[in-house]
All heavy atoms as a GROMACS GRO file, in nm:
protein
  542
    1MET      N    1  -1.034  -0.320   0.869
    1MET     CA    2  -0.978  -0.404   0.970
    1MET      C    3  -0.849  -0.340   1.024
    1MET      O    4  -0.775  -0.281   0.948
    1MET     CB    5  -0.954  -0.544   0.914
    1MET     CG    6  -0.838  -0.553   0.820
    1MET     SD    7  -0.842  -0.697   0.716
    1MET     CE    8  -0.993  -0.671   0.629
    2TYR      N    9  -0.829  -0.354   1.152
    2TYR     CA   10  -0.711  -0.298   1.217
    2TYR      C   11  -0.602  -0.406   1.224
    2TYR      O   12  -0.628  -0.518   1.267
    2TYR     CB   13  -0.746  -0.249   1.357
    2TYR     CG   14  -0.626  -0.208   1.438
    2TYR    CD1   15  -0.542  -0.108   1.394
    2TYR    CD2   16  -0.596  -0.270   1.558
    2TYR    CE1   17  -0.431  -0.070   1.468
    2TYR    CE2   18  -0.487  -0.233   1.633
    2TYR     CZ   19  -0.404  -0.133   1.587
    2TYR     OH   20  -0.295  -0.096   1.661
    3ILE      N   21  -0.485  -0.370   1.180
    3ILE     CA   22  -0.370  -0.460   1.184
    3ILE      C   23  -0.267  -0.399   1.278
    3ILE      O   24  -0.203  -0.300   1.246
    3ILE     CB   25  -0.311  -0.482   1.044
    3ILE    CG1   26  -0.419  -0.538   0.953
    3ILE    CG2   27  -0.191  -0.576   1.050
    3ILE    CD1   28  -0.380  -0.548   0.809
    4LYS      N   29  -0.254  -0.459   1.396
    4LYS     CA   30  -0.173  -0.398   1.501
    4LYS      C   31  -0.024  -0.392   1.469
    4LYS      O   32   0.048  -0.314   1.528
    4LYS     CB   33  -0.196  -0.467   1.634
    4LYS     CG   34  -0.152  -0.611   1.637
    4LYS     CD   35  -0.180  -0.673   1.772
    4LYS     CE   36  -0.138  -0.818   1.771
    4LYS     NZ   37  -0.166  -0.882   1.898
    5ASN      N   38   0.023  -0.474   1.375
    5ASN     CA   39   0.167  -0.476   1.349
    5ASN      C   40   0.208  -0.406   1.219
    5ASN      O   41   0.318  -0.427   1.170
    5ASN     CB   42   0.220  -0.619   1.353
    5ASN     CG   43   0.144  -0.713   1.262
    5ASN    OD1   44   0.053  -0.671   1.191
    5ASN    ND2   45   0.179  -0.838   1.265
    6LEU      N   46   0.123  -0.320   1.165
    6LEU     CA   47   0.160  -0.246   1.044
    6LEU      C   48   0.288  -0.165   1.063
    6LEU      O   49   0.374  -0.163   0.977
    6LEU     CB   50   0.047  -0.151   1.002
    6LEU     CG   51  -0.065  -0.208   0.919
    6LEU    CD1   52  -0.167  -0.099   0.887
    6LEU    CD2   53  -0.015  -0.272   0.793
    7LYS      N   54   0.298  -0.100   1.176
    7LYS     CA   55   0.416  -0.017   1.203
    7LYS      C   56   0.542  -0.104   1.207
    7LYS      O   57   0.646  -0.066   1.153
    7LYS     CB   58   0.398   0.057   1.335
    7LYS     CG   59   0.509   0.153   1.367
    7LYS     CD   60   0.479   0.231   1.493
    7LYS     CE   61   0.587   0.333   1.523
    7LYS     NZ   62   0.554   0.412   1.643
    8GLU      N   63   0.531  -0.220   1.269
    8GLU     CA   64   0.645  -0.311   1.279
    8GLU      C   65   0.692  -0.357   1.140
    8GLU      O   66   0.811  -0.355   1.111
    8GLU     CB   67   0.606  -0.433   1.362
    8GLU     CG   68   0.716  -0.536   1.377
    8GLU     CD   69   0.669  -0.657   1.455
    8GLU    OE1   70   0.580  -0.643   1.541
    8GLU    OE2   71   0.721  -0.766   1.428
    9PHE      N   72   0.597  -0.396   1.055
    9PHE     CA   73   0.632  -0.436   0.919
    9PHE      C   74   0.703  -0.322   0.846
    9PHE      O   75   0.803  -0.343   0.778
    9PHE     CB   76   0.508  -0.477   0.838
    9PHE     CG   77   0.456  -0.614   0.872
    9PHE    CD1   78   0.328  -0.629   0.924
    9PHE    CD2   79   0.532  -0.728   0.851
    9PHE    CE1   80   0.277  -0.754   0.955
    9PHE    CE2   81   0.483  -0.854   0.881
    9PHE     CZ   82   0.355  -0.867   0.933
   10ARG      N   83   0.648  -0.201   0.860
   10ARG     CA   84   0.706  -0.084   0.792
   10ARG      C   85   0.847  -0.056   0.842
   10ARG      O   86   0.940  -0.038   0.764
   10ARG     CB   87   0.615   0.038   0.813
   10ARG     CG   88   0.671   0.166   0.754
   10ARG     CD   89   0.576   0.281   0.770
   10ARG     NE   90   0.542   0.313   0.907
   10ARG     CZ   91   0.620   0.382   0.991
   10ARG    NH1   92   0.740   0.424   0.953
   10ARG    NH2   93   0.579   0.409   1.113
   11LYS      N   94   0.863  -0.054   0.973
   11LYS     CA   95   0.994  -0.021   1.030
   11LYS      C   96   1.099  -0.128   1.000
   11LYS      O   97   1.216  -0.097   0.983
   11LYS     CB   98   0.981   0.003   1.180
   11LYS     CG   99   0.908   0.132   1.212
   11LYS     CD  100   0.944   0.181   1.350
   11LYS     CE  101   0.886   0.319   1.368
   11LYS     NZ  102   0.989   0.420   1.370
   12ASN      N  103   1.056  -0.253   0.990
   12ASN     CA  104   1.150  -0.361   0.956
   12ASN      C  105   1.210  -0.342   0.818
   12ASN      O  106   1.319  -0.392   0.790
   12ASN     CB  107   1.083  -0.497   0.965
   12ASN     CG  108   1.065  -0.543   1.108
   12ASN    OD1  109   1.129  -0.494   1.200
   12ASN    ND2  110   0.976  -0.639   1.128
   13LYS      N  111   1.142  -0.269   0.732
   13LYS     CA  112   1.193  -0.239   0.598
   13LYS      C  113   1.254  -0.099   0.591
   13LYS      O  114   1.288  -0.051   0.483
   13LYS     CB  115   1.081  -0.251   0.495
   13LYS     CG  116   1.036  -0.394   0.473
   13LYS     CD  117   1.022  -0.421   0.328
   13LYS     CE  118   0.979  -0.563   0.305
   13LYS     NZ  119   1.059  -0.627   0.204
   14ASN      N  120   1.266  -0.032   0.707
   14ASN     CA  121   1.322   0.104   0.714
   14ASN      C  122   1.249   0.201   0.621
   14ASN      O  123   1.313   0.279   0.550
   14ASN     CB  124   1.472   0.103   0.682
   14ASN     CG  125   1.550   0.024   0.785
   14ASN    OD1  126   1.530   0.040   0.905
   14ASN    ND2  127   1.638  -0.062   0.739
   15LEU      N  128   1.116   0.195   0.624
   15LEU     CA  129   1.034   0.283   0.542
   15LEU      C  130   0.958   0.382   0.628
   15LEU      O  131   0.936   0.359   0.747
   15LEU     CB  132   0.935   0.199   0.460
   15LEU     CG  133   0.998   0.101   0.362
   15LEU    CD1  134   0.894   0.006   0.306
   15LEU    CD2  135   1.068   0.176   0.250
   16THR      N  136   0.919   0.491   0.566
   16THR     CA  137   0.838   0.592   0.635
   16THR      C  138   0.691   0.569   0.602
   16THR      O  139   0.657   0.496   0.508
   16THR     CB  140   0.878   0.734   0.589
   16THR    OG1  141   0.843   0.748   0.450
   16THR    CG2  142   1.026   0.761   0.611
   17GLN      N  143   0.606   0.636   0.678
   17GLN     CA  144   0.463   0.632   0.647
   17GLN      C  145   0.439   0.687   0.508
   17GLN      O  146   0.352   0.638   0.435
   17GLN     CB  147   0.383   0.710   0.751
   17GLN     CG  148   0.375   0.641   0.884
   17GLN     CD  149   0.289   0.716   0.983
   17GLN    OE1  150   0.258   0.834   0.966
   17GLN    NE2  151   0.250   0.648   1.089
   18GLU      N  152   0.514   0.787   0.469
   18GLU     CA  153   0.501   0.846   0.336
   18GLU      C  154   0.531   0.742   0.228
   18GLU      O  155   0.461   0.735   0.127
   18GLU     CB  156   0.594   0.966   0.322
   18GLU     CG  157   0.581   1.039   0.189
   18GLU     CD  158   0.450   1.113   0.172
   18GLU    OE1  159   0.395   1.165   0.271
   18GLU    OE2  160   0.400   1.117   0.058
   19ASN      N  161   0.635   0.662   0.248
   19ASN     CA  162   0.670   0.558   0.151
   19ASN      C  163   0.554   0.461   0.130
   19ASN      O  164   0.519   0.428   0.016
   19ASN     CB  165   0.791   0.476   0.197
   19ASN     CG  166   0.919   0.554   0.212
   19ASN    OD1  167   0.992   0.533   0.308
   19ASN    ND2  168   0.950   0.643   0.119
   20ILE      N  169   0.494   0.416   0.240
   20ILE     CA  170   0.384   0.320   0.230
   20ILE      C  171   0.260   0.388   0.172
   20ILE      O  172   0.188   0.328   0.091
   20ILE     CB  173   0.353   0.256   0.366
   20ILE    CG1  174   0.476   0.184   0.422
   20ILE    CG2  175   0.235   0.158   0.356
   20ILE    CD1  176   0.532   0.075   0.334
   21ALA      N  177   0.236   0.511   0.208
   21ALA     CA  178   0.121   0.585   0.153
   21ALA      C  179   0.132   0.593   0.001
   21ALA      O  180   0.032   0.579  -0.069
   21ALA     CB  181   0.113   0.724   0.214
   22GLU      N  182   0.252   0.615  -0.049
   22GLU     CA  183   0.271   0.620  -0.195
   22GLU      C  184   0.238   0.486  -0.260
   22GLU      O  185   0.174   0.482  -0.365
   22GLU     CB  186   0.415   0.660  -0.227
   22GLU     CG  187   0.446   0.804  -0.200
   22GLU     CD  188   0.592   0.840  -0.222
   22GLU    OE1  189   0.666   0.762  -0.286
   22GLU    OE2  190   0.633   0.948  -0.176
   23ILE      N  191   0.279   0.377  -0.197
   23ILE     CA  192   0.249   0.244  -0.250
   23ILE      C  193   0.098   0.222  -0.254
   23ILE      O  194   0.045   0.165  -0.349
   23ILE     CB  195   0.318   0.136  -0.164
   23ILE    CG1  196   0.469   0.143  -0.183
   23ILE    CG2  197   0.264  -0.004  -0.194
   23ILE    CD1  198   0.548   0.068  -0.080
   24LEU      N  199   0.028   0.270  -0.152
   24LEU     CA  200  -0.117   0.252  -0.142
   24LEU      C  201  -0.195   0.359  -0.218
   24LEU      O  202  -0.318   0.354  -0.223
   24LEU     CB  203  -0.161   0.252   0.004
   24LEU     CG  204  -0.104   0.139   0.091
   24LEU    CD1  205  -0.150   0.156   0.235
   24LEU    CD2  206  -0.142   0.004   0.036
   25GLU      N  207  -0.122   0.456  -0.273
   25GLU     CA  208  -0.183   0.569  -0.344
   25GLU      C  209  -0.284   0.642  -0.256
   25GLU      O  210  -0.399   0.667  -0.293
   25GLU     CB  211  -0.248   0.521  -0.475
   25GLU     CG  212  -0.147   0.463  -0.571
   25GLU     CD  213  -0.207   0.413  -0.701
   25GLU    OE1  214  -0.331   0.416  -0.718
   25GLU    OE2  215  -0.128   0.369  -0.787
   26THR      N  216  -0.236   0.674  -0.136
   26THR     CA  217  -0.315   0.750  -0.040
   26THR      C  218  -0.223   0.853   0.024
   26THR      O  219  -0.109   0.868  -0.015
   26THR     CB  220  -0.378   0.655   0.065
   26THR    OG1  221  -0.475   0.727   0.142
   26THR    CG2  222  -0.277   0.592   0.157
   27THR      N  223  -0.274   0.926   0.121
   27THR     CA  224  -0.192   1.027   0.189
   27THR      C  225  -0.123   0.967   0.310
   27THR      O  226  -0.165   0.863   0.363
   27THR     CB  227  -0.279   1.145   0.236
   27THR    OG1  228  -0.372   1.096   0.334
   27THR    CG2  229  -0.353   1.208   0.119
   28ARG      N  230  -0.018   1.032   0.354
   28ARG     CA  231   0.050   0.988   0.476
   28ARG      C  232  -0.046   0.994   0.594
   28ARG      O  233  -0.046   0.908   0.680
   28ARG     CB  234   0.175   1.075   0.504
   28ARG     CG  235   0.256   1.015   0.620
   28ARG     CD  236   0.328   1.119   0.703
   28ARG     NE  237   0.247   1.226   0.751
   28ARG     CZ  238   0.173   1.223   0.864
   28ARG    NH1  239   0.167   1.114   0.938
   28ARG    NH2  240   0.104   1.327   0.902
   29GLU      N  241  -0.129   1.098   0.597
   29GLU     CA  242  -0.224   1.114   0.707
   29GLU      C  243  -0.321   0.995   0.712
   29GLU      O  244  -0.351   0.944   0.820
   29GLU     CB  245  -0.301   1.245   0.694
   29GLU     CG  246  -0.216   1.369   0.712
   29GLU     CD  247  -0.136   1.410   0.587
   29GLU    OE1  248  -0.154   1.349   0.479
   29GLU    OE2  249  -0.054   1.502   0.600
   30GLN      N  250  -0.370   0.956   0.596
   30GLN     CA  251  -0.464   0.842   0.592
   30GLN      C  252  -0.393   0.714   0.634
   30GLN      O  253  -0.448   0.637   0.713
   30GLN     CB  254  -0.524   0.826   0.452
   30GLN     CG  255  -0.628   0.718   0.443
   30GLN     CD  256  -0.751   0.747   0.525
   30GLN    OE1  257  -0.789   0.862   0.547
   30GLN    NE2  258  -0.814   0.644   0.574
   31TYR      N  259  -0.273   0.692   0.585
   31TYR     CA  260  -0.200   0.572   0.624
   31TYR      C  261  -0.174   0.572   0.774
   31TYR      O  262  -0.186   0.468   0.840
   31TYR     CB  263  -0.067   0.557   0.548
   31TYR     CG  264   0.007   0.436   0.598
   31TYR    CD1  265  -0.034   0.309   0.562
   31TYR    CD2  266   0.110   0.449   0.690
   31TYR    CE1  267   0.027   0.197   0.614
   31TYR    CE2  268   0.172   0.338   0.742
   31TYR     CZ  269   0.130   0.212   0.704
   31TYR     OH  270   0.191   0.102   0.759
   32SER      N  271  -0.142   0.686   0.830
   32SER     CA  272  -0.119   0.696   0.974
   32SER      C  273  -0.242   0.650   1.052
   32SER      O  274  -0.229   0.583   1.154
   32SER     CB  275  -0.084   0.841   1.012
   32SER     OG  276  -0.071   0.853   1.151
   33ARG      N  277  -0.358   0.682   1.001
   33ARG     CA  278  -0.483   0.639   1.068
   33ARG      C  279  -0.498   0.487   1.063
   33ARG      O  280  -0.548   0.427   1.158
   33ARG     CB  281  -0.604   0.707   1.003
   33ARG     CG  282  -0.610   0.854   1.030
   33ARG     CD  283  -0.732   0.919   0.966
   33ARG     NE  284  -0.722   1.064   0.978
   33ARG     CZ  285  -0.702   1.144   0.875
   33ARG    NH1  286  -0.694   1.098   0.753
   33ARG    NH2  287  -0.692   1.274   0.894
   34TYR      N  288  -0.454   0.426   0.955
   34TYR     CA  289  -0.457   0.279   0.947
   34TYR      C  290  -0.362   0.220   1.051
   34TYR      O  291  -0.394   0.124   1.120
   34TYR     CB  292  -0.414   0.229   0.809
   34TYR     CG  293  -0.498   0.273   0.693
   34TYR    CD1  294  -0.440   0.295   0.569
   34TYR    CD2  295  -0.635   0.293   0.704
   34TYR    CE1  296  -0.515   0.334   0.459
   34TYR    CE2  297  -0.711   0.334   0.596
   34TYR     CZ  298  -0.650   0.354   0.473
   34TYR     OH  299  -0.724   0.392   0.365
   35GLU      N  300  -0.243   0.279   1.058
   35GLU     CA  301  -0.139   0.225   1.146
   35GLU      C  302  -0.176   0.240   1.293
   35GLU      O  303  -0.140   0.156   1.374
   35GLU     CB  304  -0.007   0.299   1.117
   35GLU     CG  305   0.115   0.219   1.152
   35GLU     CD  306   0.242   0.283   1.102
   35GLU    OE1  307   0.297   0.371   1.173
   35GLU    OE2  308   0.288   0.245   0.992
   36THR      N  309  -0.247   0.346   1.327
   36THR     CA  310  -0.285   0.368   1.467
   36THR      C  311  -0.420   0.307   1.503
   36THR      O  312  -0.460   0.311   1.619
   36THR     CB  313  -0.288   0.519   1.500
   36THR    OG1  314  -0.383   0.583   1.414
   36THR    CG2  315  -0.150   0.581   1.485
   37GLY      N  316  -0.488   0.252   1.404
   37GLY     CA  317  -0.618   0.191   1.431
   37GLY      C  318  -0.734   0.287   1.433
   37GLY      O  319  -0.846   0.249   1.468
   38LYS      N  320  -0.711   0.411   1.393
   38LYS     CA  321  -0.820   0.509   1.389
   38LYS      C  322  -0.911   0.486   1.270
   38LYS      O  323  -1.026   0.530   1.270
   38LYS     CB  324  -0.764   0.650   1.386
   38LYS     CG  325  -0.695   0.688   1.516
   38LYS     CD  326  -0.640   0.827   1.512
   38LYS     CE  327  -0.567   0.856   1.644
   38LYS     NZ  328  -0.500   0.984   1.640
   39ARG      N  329  -0.860   0.416   1.169
   39ARG     CA  330  -0.940   0.378   1.051
   39ARG      C  331  -0.906   0.234   1.018
   39ARG      O  332  -0.793   0.190   1.036
   39ARG     CB  333  -0.904   0.466   0.929
   39ARG     CG  334  -0.936   0.610   0.937
   39ARG     CD  335  -1.080   0.645   0.905
   39ARG     NE  336  -1.135   0.574   0.792
   39ARG     CZ  337  -1.179   0.631   0.682
   39ARG    NH1  338  -1.174   0.761   0.669
   39ARG    NH2  339  -1.231   0.558   0.587
   40ASP      N  340  -1.004   0.163   0.967
   40ASP     CA  341  -0.980   0.026   0.924
   40ASP      C  342  -0.912   0.026   0.788
   40ASP      O  343  -0.943   0.108   0.702
   40ASP     CB  344  -1.112  -0.050   0.913
   40ASP     CG  345  -1.169  -0.087   1.049
   40ASP    OD1  346  -1.092  -0.088   1.148
   40ASP    OD2  347  -1.290  -0.114   1.058
   41LEU      N  348  -0.821  -0.068   0.771
   41LEU     CA  349  -0.749  -0.084   0.645
   41LEU      C  350  -0.840  -0.153   0.545
   41LEU      O  351  -0.890  -0.262   0.572
   41LEU     CB  352  -0.623  -0.169   0.668
   41LEU     CG  353  -0.530  -0.188   0.551
   41LEU    CD1  354  -0.458  -0.057   0.518
   41LEU    CD2  355  -0.429  -0.296   0.582
   42PRO      N  356  -0.866  -0.090   0.430
   42PRO     CA  357  -0.950  -0.155   0.328
   42PRO      C  358  -0.886  -0.283   0.275
   42PRO      O  359  -0.763  -0.296   0.273
   42PRO     CB  360  -0.960  -0.050   0.217
   42PRO     CG  361  -0.923   0.079   0.281
   42PRO     CD  362  -0.826   0.044   0.390
   43ILE      N  363  -0.969  -0.374   0.230
   43ILE     CA  364  -0.922  -0.503   0.179
   43ILE      C  365  -0.820  -0.484   0.065
   43ILE      O  366  -0.719  -0.555   0.061
   43ILE     CB  367  -1.041  -0.588   0.129
   43ILE    CG1  368  -1.134  -0.623   0.243
   43ILE    CG2  369  -0.992  -0.714   0.058
   43ILE    CD1  370  -1.077  -0.716   0.345
   44ASN      N  371  -0.847  -0.391  -0.026
   44ASN     CA  372  -0.754  -0.374  -0.138
   44ASN      C  373  -0.615  -0.330  -0.089
   44ASN      O  374  -0.513  -0.370  -0.145
   44ASN     CB  375  -0.809  -0.276  -0.243
   44ASN     CG  376  -0.832  -0.138  -0.190
   44ASN    OD1  377  -0.882  -0.119  -0.078
   44ASN    ND2  378  -0.801  -0.038  -0.269
   45HIS      N  379  -0.609  -0.252   0.018
   45HIS     CA  380  -0.480  -0.212   0.074
   45HIS      C  381  -0.414  -0.330   0.145
   45HIS      O  382  -0.292  -0.345   0.141
   45HIS     CB  383  -0.495  -0.095   0.170
   45HIS     CG  384  -0.525   0.036   0.105
   45HIS    ND1  385  -0.500   0.064  -0.027
   45HIS    CD2  386  -0.579   0.150   0.156
   45HIS    CE1  387  -0.536   0.187  -0.055
   45HIS    NE2  388  -0.585   0.241   0.055
   46LEU      N  389  -0.494  -0.413   0.210
   46LEU     CA  390  -0.441  -0.533   0.275
   46LEU      C  391  -0.371  -0.621   0.171
   46LEU      O  392  -0.259  -0.669   0.193
   46LEU     CB  393  -0.553  -0.611   0.344
   46LEU     CG  394  -0.514  -0.746   0.402
   46LEU    CD1  395  -0.418  -0.730   0.518
   46LEU    CD2  396  -0.637  -0.823   0.443
   47ILE      N  397  -0.435  -0.640   0.058
   47ILE     CA  398  -0.378  -0.723  -0.048
   47ILE      C  399  -0.250  -0.661  -0.102
   47ILE      O  400  -0.149  -0.730  -0.121
   47ILE     CB  401  -0.482  -0.747  -0.159
   47ILE    CG1  402  -0.596  -0.832  -0.104
   47ILE    CG2  403  -0.418  -0.811  -0.282
   47ILE    CD1  404  -0.720  -0.835  -0.192
   48THR      N  405  -0.252  -0.531  -0.125
   48THR     CA  406  -0.134  -0.460  -0.175
   48THR      C  407  -0.017  -0.475  -0.077
   48THR      O  408   0.097  -0.502  -0.118
   48THR     CB  409  -0.165  -0.312  -0.199
   48THR    OG1  410  -0.269  -0.302  -0.296
   48THR    CG2  411  -0.043  -0.235  -0.247
   49LEU      N  412  -0.044  -0.457   0.051
   49LEU     CA  413   0.063  -0.468   0.151
   49LEU      C  414   0.113  -0.611   0.164
   49LEU      O  415   0.233  -0.633   0.183
   49LEU     CB  416   0.016  -0.414   0.286
   49LEU     CG  417  -0.003  -0.263   0.291
   49LEU    CD1  418  -0.058  -0.221   0.427
   49LEU    CD2  419   0.127  -0.190   0.262
   50ALA      N  420   0.025  -0.708   0.153
   50ALA     CA  421   0.068  -0.848   0.158
   50ALA      C  422   0.165  -0.877   0.044
   50ALA      O  423   0.269  -0.940   0.065
   50ALA     CB  424  -0.053  -0.940   0.152
   51GLU      N  425   0.132  -0.830  -0.073
   51GLU     CA  426   0.221  -0.849  -0.188
   51GLU      C  427   0.353  -0.775  -0.167
   51GLU      O  428   0.460  -0.829  -0.192
   51GLU     CB  429   0.154  -0.802  -0.316
   51GLU     CG  430   0.039  -0.890  -0.359
   51GLU     CD  431  -0.043  -0.833  -0.473
   51GLU    OE1  432  -0.024  -0.715  -0.510
   51GLU    OE2  433  -0.127  -0.907  -0.526
   52PHE      N  434   0.346  -0.651  -0.117
   52PHE     CA  435   0.466  -0.571  -0.097
   52PHE      C  436   0.559  -0.635   0.007
   52PHE      O  437   0.680  -0.644  -0.014
   52PHE     CB  438   0.429  -0.429  -0.054
   52PHE     CG  439   0.548  -0.344  -0.021
   52PHE    CD1  440   0.628  -0.294  -0.123
   52PHE    CD2  441   0.581  -0.317   0.110
   52PHE    CE1  442   0.740  -0.217  -0.093
   52PHE    CE2  443   0.692  -0.240   0.141
   52PHE     CZ  444   0.772  -0.191   0.039
   53TYR      N  445   0.502  -0.678   0.119
   53TYR     CA  446   0.582  -0.736   0.226
   53TYR      C  447   0.614  -0.884   0.203
   53TYR      O  448   0.684  -0.946   0.283
   53TYR     CB  449   0.513  -0.719   0.362
   53TYR     CG  450   0.509  -0.576   0.411
   53TYR    CD1  451   0.389  -0.514   0.444
   53TYR    CD2  452   0.626  -0.503   0.428
   53TYR    CE1  453   0.385  -0.384   0.491
   53TYR    CE2  454   0.624  -0.372   0.475
   53TYR     CZ  455   0.502  -0.314   0.507
   53TYR     OH  456   0.499  -0.185   0.553
   54GLU      N  457   0.559  -0.939   0.095
   54GLU     CA  458   0.576  -1.081   0.064
   54GLU      C  459   0.528  -1.168   0.180
   54GLU      O  460   0.596  -1.262   0.225
   54GLU     CB  461   0.720  -1.113   0.026
   54GLU     CG  462   0.764  -1.038  -0.099
   54GLU     CD  463   0.909  -1.062  -0.139
   54GLU    OE1  464   0.990  -1.108  -0.055
   54GLU    OE2  465   0.940  -1.036  -0.256
   55LYS      N  466   0.409  -1.138   0.228
   55LYS     CA  467   0.342  -1.211   0.335
   55LYS      C  468   0.204  -1.250   0.286
   55LYS      O  469   0.152  -1.194   0.190
   55LYS     CB  470   0.325  -1.121   0.460
   55LYS     CG  471   0.451  -1.062   0.515
   55LYS     CD  472   0.526  -1.163   0.594
   55LYS     CE  473   0.648  -1.100   0.660
   55LYS     NZ  474   0.730  -1.198   0.726
   56THR      N  475   0.143  -1.346   0.353
   56THR     CA  476   0.004  -1.376   0.322
   56THR      C  477  -0.084  -1.276   0.396
   56THR      O  478  -0.039  -1.213   0.495
   56THR     CB  479  -0.034  -1.518   0.366
   56THR    OG1  480  -0.027  -1.526   0.509
   56THR    CG2  481   0.056  -1.622   0.301
   57THR      N  482  -0.206  -1.264   0.352
   57THR     CA  483  -0.298  -1.175   0.427
   57THR      C  484  -0.319  -1.229   0.567
   57THR      O  485  -0.332  -1.152   0.662
   57THR     CB  486  -0.432  -1.159   0.352
   57THR    OG1  487  -0.487  -1.288   0.324
   57THR    CG2  488  -0.415  -1.081   0.223
   58ASP      N  489  -0.320  -1.361   0.583
   58ASP     CA  490  -0.333  -1.420   0.717
   58ASP      C  491  -0.216  -1.378   0.807
   58ASP      O  492  -0.236  -1.346   0.924
   58ASP     CB  493  -0.336  -1.572   0.710
   58ASP     CG  494  -0.472  -1.625   0.663
   58ASP    OD1  495  -0.566  -1.545   0.648
   58ASP    OD2  496  -0.482  -1.748   0.643
   59GLU      N  497  -0.096  -1.377   0.751
   59GLU     CA  498   0.021  -1.334   0.829
   59GLU      C  499   0.007  -1.188   0.871
   59GLU      O  500   0.038  -1.153   0.986
   59GLU     CB  501   0.150  -1.354   0.750
   59GLU     CG  502   0.190  -1.500   0.734
   59GLU     CD  503   0.307  -1.520   0.642
   59GLU    OE1  504   0.308  -1.462   0.531
   59GLU    OE2  505   0.399  -1.594   0.682
   60LEU      N  506  -0.037  -1.103   0.780
   60LEU     CA  507  -0.056  -0.962   0.815
   60LEU      C  508  -0.161  -0.946   0.924
   60LEU      O  509  -0.149  -0.861   1.012
   60LEU     CB  510  -0.096  -0.879   0.693
   60LEU     CG  511   0.014  -0.848   0.592
   60LEU    CD1  512  -0.042  -0.762   0.479
   60LEU    CD2  513   0.131  -0.778   0.657
   61LEU      N  514  -0.264  -1.028   0.916
   61LEU     CA  515  -0.372  -1.021   1.014
   61LEU      C  516  -0.338  -1.090   1.145
   61LEU      O  517  -0.413  -1.082   1.241
   61LEU     CB  518  -0.500  -1.082   0.956
   61LEU     CG  519  -0.561  -1.006   0.838
   61LEU    CD1  520  -0.670  -1.087   0.774
   61LEU    CD2  521  -0.613  -0.870   0.883
   62GLY      N  522  -0.224  -1.159   1.148
   62GLY     CA  523  -0.183  -1.227   1.270
   62GLY      C  524  -0.252  -1.360   1.291
   62GLY      O  525  -0.254  -1.413   1.402
   63ILE      N  526  -0.307  -1.416   1.184
   63ILE     CA  527  -0.376  -1.544   1.194
   63ILE      C  528  -0.278  -1.660   1.188
   63ILE      O  529  -0.293  -1.760   1.255
   63ILE     CB  530  -0.483  -1.557   1.082
   63ILE    CG1  531  -0.589  -1.450   1.103
   63ILE    CG2  532  -0.544  -1.695   1.079
   63ILE    CD1  533  -0.687  -1.437   0.990
   64LYS      N  534  -0.172  -1.645   1.109
   64LYS     CA  535  -0.070  -1.751   1.098
   64LYS      C  536   0.064  -1.696   1.135
   64LYS      O  537   0.098  -1.586   1.118
   64LYS     CB  538  -0.062  -1.802   0.954
   64LYS     CG  539  -0.177  -1.892   0.919
   64LYS     CD  540  -0.151  -1.953   0.783
   64LYS     CE  541  -0.258  -2.054   0.750
   64LYS     NZ  542  -0.235  -2.118   0.623
   0.00000   0.00000   0.00000
């Protein structure tokens, strides 16, 4: 799934793509693809980011 505001969440915490890639245990290149919508974000990464950003998955997805 593509989350259009991933970059905004990351920048609000003053983090780099590399920082988030480390949290997700992936490469910066792969994370960049999630952020630009070239690849869908796997559910397990969605859950990890929701916990990290202290948001619900619905908030990350822009539902609430």
